[in-house]
N, C-alpha and C positions, 0 to 999 in steps of 0.2 A: 504494500500500500504506500502510495506517495503522500508526502506531506504537502498540503496546499500552501501557496504563498499567504503570508499573514494578512495581506490586504484583501484577499478574496473572501467573500461570504461563503459559508459552507451550508449547503442545503442537504439535509439528511431525509431520505424517504424510506420509511419502514413499510415494506410491501408484503402482501399475502398472495398465495397462489390463486389463480383464476379470478383475480380482482380487476375488473375493467377500469375502475378509477385509478388503480395503481399503474396500469399500463398507460392510461391517459396522462397521468402526472409525469411519468418518465419521458414521454414524447414531448409534452409541453416544456419541460425543463431543458431538454436537449435543444429545442427551438429557441427558447428564451436565452440560453447560454451563449448563443451567437450574437445577441445584442447586449447582454449584461453579463460580463464574466463572473463565473461562480465555480465553486468546486461542488460537484454533485456526488453524494454518497448514497448508494442503494444498500439497504440492510434488510435481510430476510427476516420476517416475523418469527420464524422458527429457530433463528440463531440465538445464542446467549444474549448478545447485544440487543437484538430485536425484542426478545421477551422482557428484558430489563426496561427498555424504552416504553414498551406498551404498558408495563406495570407502573411505571412512573407517571405517564401522562394520561392513561386511561381514555384513549380516543373512542368516540361513539362509532366511528366508521374507519375503514382503511382507504387510502394509506394515511399514516401519521406523517406529517411533514414538520421538520424542525428547521429553523433558520438560526445558524450559529449556536446550536444546542438548545434553543428555546422553542417552545410550542409555537407553531405558525398556523397549522390547519389540520383537519381530519376530513376524509371524504374527498369530494371533488376539489381539485386544486383551484383556488381563486387566483387566476392568472394576472388579472389587472392589479390586484392588491399586492401580489408578489413583485410584479414589474415595478410598481411604484416604490415599494420598500427597497428594492435593489438599486433603483435610480438614486434614492436618497443616500445610499451607502457608497455610491460610485466615487472613487478618488478623483480629486480635481487635479488637472494638469497645469503645471506652471509653464508660462510662455517663455 
């Protein structure tokens, strides 16, 4: 596993088998990452880490999505909300 650059937001997606919202979230994040750089982590719900995250956050639906380790959403990924949040975290470039 590679360590993401410190400046990049980390989006963790805890996925379940046969979950259409999980597949949708992965596709949306791949597309969004072309516009807003981020490090995407996919965690299987049946892994030790996945079970721990589900136990900690108790999402009502899958996938559980964390942004920099904090709860962001569960169920269908709110794309516009995430894009806005990522824009707010974008590093500014000096001229």
